[in-house]
C-alpha positions in Angstrom: -43.8 -40.7 63.7 -42.2 -38.3 65.4 -38.4 -37.4 64.5 -36.1 -36.5 67.3 -34.7 -33.3 67.6 -31.4 -32.9 69.2 -29.4 -29.5 70.2 -26.9 -30.8 67.7 -30.2 -30.7 64.7 -31.2 -27.5 65.9 -27.6 -25.9 65.6 -27.3 -27.6 62.3 -30.5 -25.8 60.5 -29.9 -22.4 62.3 -26.2 -22.6 60.7 -27.9 -23.1 57.1 -30.2 -20.9 57.8 -27.7 -18.0 58.5 -25.6 -19.3 55.6 -28.6 -18.7 53.2 -29.2 -15.3 55.0 -25.7 -13.9 54.7 -25.3 -15.3 51.0 -28.4 -13.6 50.1 -27.0 -10.3 51.5 -23.8 -10.9 49.8 -25.7 -11.2 46.7 -27.8 -7.9 47.4 -24.0 -5.9 48.8 -22.3 -6.9 44.8 -25.4 -5.7 42.9 -25.3 -2.8 45.2 -22.2 -2.0 43.9 -22.0 -2.9 40.5 -25.5 -2.4 39.6 -25.3 -5.8 37.7 -28.4 -7.5 37.7 -26.5 -10.7 36.0 -22.9 -11.5 37.8 -23.0 -15.3 36.8 -24.8 -16.7 33.5 -26.5 -19.1 36.5 -28.1 -15.6 38.5 -30.8 -15.8 35.4 -30.3 -18.0 32.2 -33.2 -16.2 30.1 -31.8 -12.9 30.8 -28.8 -13.7 30.2 -29.4 -15.5 26.5 -31.7 -12.0 26.2 -28.5 -9.6 27.1 -26.1 -12.0 24.7 -28.8 -11.6 21.8 -28.7 -7.5 22.3 -25.1 -7.0 22.3 -24.8 -9.4 19.5 -27.5 -6.7 17.9 -25.0 -3.7 19.2 -22.3 -4.9 17.7 -23.4 -5.5 13.8 -25.6 -2.0 14.8 -21.7 -0.8 15.2 -20.7 -2.3 12.3 -23.4 -1.0 10.2 -23.0 2.5 11.3 -18.6 2.0 10.1 -20.5 1.1 7.0 -22.2 4.1 6.7 -19.1 5.7 7.4 -17.2 4.5 4.9 -19.8 4.2 2.5 -19.9 8.2 2.7 -16.4 9.2 2.2 -16.9 7.0 -1.4 -19.6 9.0 -2.5 -18.1 11.9 -1.3 -15.1 11.2 -3.5 -16.9 10.5 -6.6 -19.3 13.5 -6.0 -16.1 15.7 -5.6 -14.9 14.1 -8.9 -18.1 14.2 -10.7 -17.9 18.0 -9.6 -14.6 18.9 -11.6 -15.7 16.9 -14.7 -18.9 18.7 -14.6 -16.6 22.3 -14.7 -14.8 20.5 -17.5 -17.5 20.1 -19.2 -19.1 23.7 -19.0 -15.6 25.0 -20.4 -15.6 22.1 -23.4 -19.1 23.3 -24.2 -18.6 26.6 -24.0 -15.2 26.3 -26.8 -18.1 23.9 -28.8 -20.1 27.1 -29.2 -17.4 29.5 -29.9 -15.6 27.2 -32.2 -19.1 27.2 -34.4 -18.7 30.3 -35.4 -18.2 30.8 -38.9 -15.8 33.8 -38.6 -12.9 32.2 -36.4 -9.8 31.6 -38.3 -7.9 28.5 -38.4 -5.2 29.7 -35.9 -8.3 30.4 -33.3 -9.5 27.0 -34.2 -6.0 25.5 -33.7 -5.6 27.2 -30.0 -9.3 25.7 -29.6 -7.9 22.4 -30.4 -4.8 22.7 -28.0 -7.0 23.2 -25.3 -9.4 20.8 -26.0 -6.9 18.2 -26.0 -5.7 19.5 -22.5 -9.5 19.4 -21.2 -9.4 15.5 -22.3 -6.1 15.0 -20.2 -7.8 16.4 -17.2 -11.2 14.6 -18.0 -9.6 11.5 -18.3 -7.8 11.8 -14.8 -10.9 13.0 -13.5 -12.0 9.5 -14.9 -9.3 7.6 -12.8 -9.5 9.5 -9.6 -9.1 7.1 -6.8 -10.4 6.7 -2.6 -7.9 4.9 -0.3 -5.8 3.5 -3.4 -9.6 2.3 -5.1 -10.9 2.8 -8.6 -14.0 5.3 -7.9 -15.2 4.3 -11.4 -14.5 1.1 -11.7 -16.3 -1.2 -9.5 -14.2 -3.9 -7.5 -11.8 -3.8 -11.0 -8.1 -4.3 -9.2 -7.0 -2.6 -12.8 -4.5 0.4 -12.2 -7.0 2.5 -13.5 -10.2 2.6 -14.8 -9.7 3.8 -17.8 -6.6 3.1 -19.6 -5.5 5.5 -21.9 -5.0 4.7 -25.9 -2.8 5.2 -28.0 -1.7 8.9 -28.8 -3.1 10.8 -31.9 -0.2 11.5 -34.6 0.9 15.1 -34.1 1.7 14.7 -37.8 -1.8 13.7 -39.1 -4.0 16.5 -37.9 -7.1 14.4 -38.7 -6.0 11.9 -36.2 -7.8 11.8 -32.7 -6.0 8.9 -31.5 -7.7 5.7 -29.6 -10.0 6.4 -26.5 -9.2 5.4 -23.1 -10.8 1.8 -22.6 -13.0 1.3 -19.8 -11.6 -1.6 -17.3 -14.7 -1.6 -14.9 -17.2 -4.1 -17.8 -18.5 -6.9 -16.2 -17.0 -6.2 -12.4 -19.6 -6.2 -9.3 -20.1 -2.9 -8.0 -18.6 -1.7 -4.7 -21.4 -2.0 -2.0 -21.8 -1.3 1.7 -24.4 -3.0 4.2 -26.1 -0.1 6.0 -28.9 -2.9 7.5 -29.6 -6.7 7.8 -31.5 -6.0 4.7 -30.5 -3.4 2.8 -27.1 -2.6 1.0 -25.9 0.8 -1.0 -23.2 1.1 -4.0 -21.0 3.1 -3.0 -18.9 3.8 -6.2 -20.0 5.0 -9.8 -20.3 3.4 -13.0 -17.5 4.6 -15.2 -18.8 3.1 -18.3 -22.3 4.7 -17.8 -21.0 7.9 -16.5 -18.4 8.7 -19.1 -18.6 5.9 -21.5 -16.4 3.6 -23.5 -14.3 3.2 -26.1 -15.8 5.1 -29.4 -18.9 6.4 -27.8 -17.1 7.9 -25.1 -16.9 11.6 -24.2 -13.2 11.1 -24.8 -13.8 10.2 -28.0 -16.4 13.3 -28.3 -13.8 15.8 -27.4 -11.3 14.5 -29.6 -13.0 14.5 -32.6 -13.9 18.0 -31.5 -10.6 19.0 -31.6 -9.3 16.7 -34.9 -12.0 18.5 -36.5 -10.9 22.1 -35.6 -7.1 21.0 -36.5 -8.7 20.1 -40.4 -10.8 23.1 -40.2 -14.2 21.1 -40.0 -17.8 22.8 -39.9 -18.9 22.3 -36.4 -22.6 20.4 -36.9 -23.5 17.8 -34.4 -20.8 18.2 -32.2 -22.5 20.4 -29.5 -25.6 17.7 -29.2 -22.8 15.3 -28.9 -21.3 17.2 -25.8 -24.6 17.7 -24.4 -25.1 13.9 -24.9 -22.5 13.2 -22.8 -22.4 16.0 -20.5 -26.1 14.8 -19.7 -24.8 11.5 -18.7 -22.2 13.3 -16.1 -24.9 15.2 -14.8 -26.9 12.4 -14.2 -24.2 9.9 -12.6 -24.2 13.4 -9.8 -27.6 13.1 -9.4 -27.2 9.2 -8.8 -24.2 9.7 -6.1 -26.6 12.3 -4.5 -29.5 9.8 -4.2 -27.3 7.2 -2.6 -25.9 10.1 -0.3 -29.5 10.6 0.6 -29.6 6.7 1.4 -27.0 6.6 3.1 -28.3 9.9 5.5 -31.5 7.6 6.0 -29.9 4.7 6.7 -27.7 6.8 9.3 -30.3 8.4 10.9 -32.4 4.8 11.1 -29.0 3.4 12.6 -28.2 5.8 15.3 -31.9 5.7 16.9 -31.8 1.7 17.1 -28.2 1.9 18.8 -30.5 4.0 21.2 -33.0 1.5 21.8 -30.8 -1.5 21.6 -28.6 0.4 24.1 -31.6 1.4 26.6 -32.9 -2.3 25.8 -29.3 -3.7 27.2 -29.7 -1.5 30.4 -33.1 -2.8 31.0 -32.0 -6.5 31.0 -28.6 -6.1 32.6 -28.6 -2.8 34.7 -30.4 -3.1 38.6 -32.1 -0.1 39.8 -30.3 1.7 42.7 -33.2 2.3 44.5 -34.9 -0.9 44.3 -31.5 -2.3 45.1 -30.9 -0.5 48.3 -34.4 -1.2 49.5 -33.6 -4.9 49.0 -30.4 -4.2 51.2 -31.7 -3.1 53.9 -34.5 -6.0 54.3 -32.2 -8.3 53.7 -29.9 -7.0 56.6 -32.7 -6.6 58.8 -33.5 -9.8 58.2 -29.9 -11.5 59.0 -30.0 -9.5 62.1 -33.3 -11.1 62.8 -31.9 -14.4 62.4 -28.8 -13.9 64.5 -30.5 -12.9 67.2 -33.5 -15.7 66.8 -30.7 -17.8 66.9 -29.0 -16.8 69.8 -32.0 -16.8 71.7 -33.0 -20.4 70.9 -29.6 -21.9 70.9 -28.1 -20.8 74.5 -24.7 -22.3 74.6 -22.9 -23.5 77.7 -19.3 -23.7 78.6 -19.4 -27.5 78.1 -20.4 -27.2 74.4 -17.6 -24.6 73.8 -15.3 -27.4 75.5 -16.4 -30.4 73.3 
C-alpha cells in the first residue's frame, strides 16, 4: 500500500532534517569552543562514569599528597629535636668520662653535677617538643607535656637525685598519616622507647650521675648506662630517617600517579582540536548541502507564504 506524500509532508520531513543537521552543527560548535567531549551526562553516560571515577581518584590522590607534606613536617620536627638531644648526650658523655678521672677534686665534681642538672633539664625540654601544638614524643596523647617533671631533688641532701619525669604517652595510639589507599606511615616518635620512662629513663641516669658526683662517688658503670641511653636516642633518630625516606618514596609515587590520572582525565573529557575542527567543517558542508537540496526540491509559491 502506497502512502500519500503531500507537499506538507515533504516540508515537515525537510524541516526535521534541517533541525537535526543544525543541532549537530551547534553541538560541534560548542565542542570546538570548549574542547569538552562531555557537556552533559547524556552526551556519553559511560564516559561520564569514567570521568567521575577519575576525578574521585584525583581528589583522593591530592589528599594523600597533603598528608605526605604534613607527615614530612612532623618527621622533620622530630629529627630536629633528636639532633638537639644527640648534641646534649654527647656533652653528657664527655662529662661522664671527665668525672671518671680519679684525680678530679670534689669542687670539680660539683661543677660537673651542676652542668649535668642543666643538661638534664635541656633533655626534658627537648622530649616535650611540640609540632603544631601537639607533642611529638607522646603519640595521640592529649596531655600538656609528653614527660611530666617529677619532684625536684632536695638541695639539702646531696645524695637525692629527685624523681624522674613520668611518660604520658604509654598505651596511646601513634600519629599516622595515610599516604596511599593501602599504606600509612607513623609520623610521631615513641618517647618511651627513645628517652625511657620513670627509673629507666635517660633523665634518671643523668640525675643519678649528678647525685653520685655530689656525694663524691666513684664513676663505675655510669658510662655504660649513658652509652645505652645514647644508643636509644640514636636508634630513634635512625627510625625517623627511615620513615622520612618512606615518605619521600610515597611522594614520588603520588606525583607520578597524579600525572597519570590527569592524563587519563584529559583523555576522557577533552576533545582533540584537529578532529573537532574537521568534524565541524564536514557538518557545515552537510548542512549547506541539506539547505540547497531542500530549497531545490521544495520551491514555495506566493500562495504558500499567504496561507
